C-alpha positions in Angstrom: 2.1 72.0 -45.6 2.4 68.4 -44.5 1.9 65.8 -47.2 -1.3 63.8 -47.2 -0.7 60.1 -46.4 -1.0 57.8 -49.5 -2.7 54.8 -47.7 -4.4 53.8 -44.5 -5.0 50.5 -42.8 -7.8 49.8 -40.3 -7.5 47.1 -37.6 -10.2 46.0 -35.1 -9.4 43.2 -32.6 -9.5 41.8 -29.1 -6.3 41.8 -27.1 -5.6 39.1 -24.4 -2.9 39.0 -21.8 -0.6 37.3 -24.3 1.1 40.0 -26.4 0.0 40.0 -30.1 1.8 41.7 -32.9 -0.1 43.9 -35.4 1.9 43.9 -38.6 1.4 46.6 -41.2 1.8 46.3 -45.0 4.7 48.8 -44.9 6.3 51.4 -42.6 3.8 53.6 -40.8 3.6 57.3 -41.0 1.2 57.6 -38.1 -0.6 55.2 -35.7 -3.9 55.8 -33.9 -5.0 53.2 -31.4 -8.0 53.2 -29.0 -9.3 51.0 -26.2 -12.9 50.5 -27.4 -14.0 48.2 -24.5 -17.4 48.7 -23.1 -16.3 47.7 -19.6 -13.8 49.7 -17.6 -12.4 46.5 -16.0 -9.3 46.1 -18.3 -6.7 48.4 -19.8 -5.4 48.0 -23.4 -1.6 48.0 -23.3 0.3 49.0 -26.5 4.0 48.7 -27.3 5.8 50.8 -29.9 9.3 49.3 -29.2 8.8 45.6 -30.0 7.2 44.6 -26.8 9.8 45.9 -24.3 7.6 48.6 -22.7 3.8 49.2 -22.8 1.6 52.3 -22.6 -1.7 51.6 -20.8 -5.0 53.0 -22.2 -8.1 53.0 -20.0 -11.6 52.4 -21.5 -12.2 54.7 -24.5 -8.7 56.3 -24.2 -6.6 56.6 -27.3 -3.1 57.6 -28.4 -1.8 58.9 -31.7 1.8 58.9 -32.7 3.8 59.9 -35.8 6.4 57.2 -36.2 7.8 54.8 -38.8 7.2 51.3 -37.6 6.3 48.0 -39.3 4.3 46.7 -36.3 3.1 47.3 -32.8 2.2 44.9 -30.0 -1.0 44.9 -28.0 -2.1 43.1 -24.8 -4.7 43.4 -22.1 -4.0 44.1 -18.4 -6.3 41.2 -17.6 -8.9 39.1 -19.4 -9.5 40.6 -22.9 -10.1 44.1 -24.3 -11.4 45.4 -27.6 -9.3 47.9 -29.7 -9.4 49.8 -32.9 -6.4 51.1 -34.8 -5.8 53.2 -37.9 -2.3 53.3 -39.5 -1.3 55.7 -42.3 1.5 55.2 -44.8 3.6 57.5 -47.0 
């Protein structure tokens, strides 16, 4: 049986076309992030490798990954886009 995470952090924000780093209080165990934008005009782009490459999320799309990271980067494909993220820690 997998161990239950000891802590979680919740982030809400608005990404712009300039990459922004979301820094966690410690190494992550899992990361969930969702494009919560009302409009379908812009994609949320998220990077799990320090901003080198980005995964695009359409309106209301989400991704969940189990990985040990201290931060992720977010940006918008154009304009701005709202997002929500939950990060768990060991």
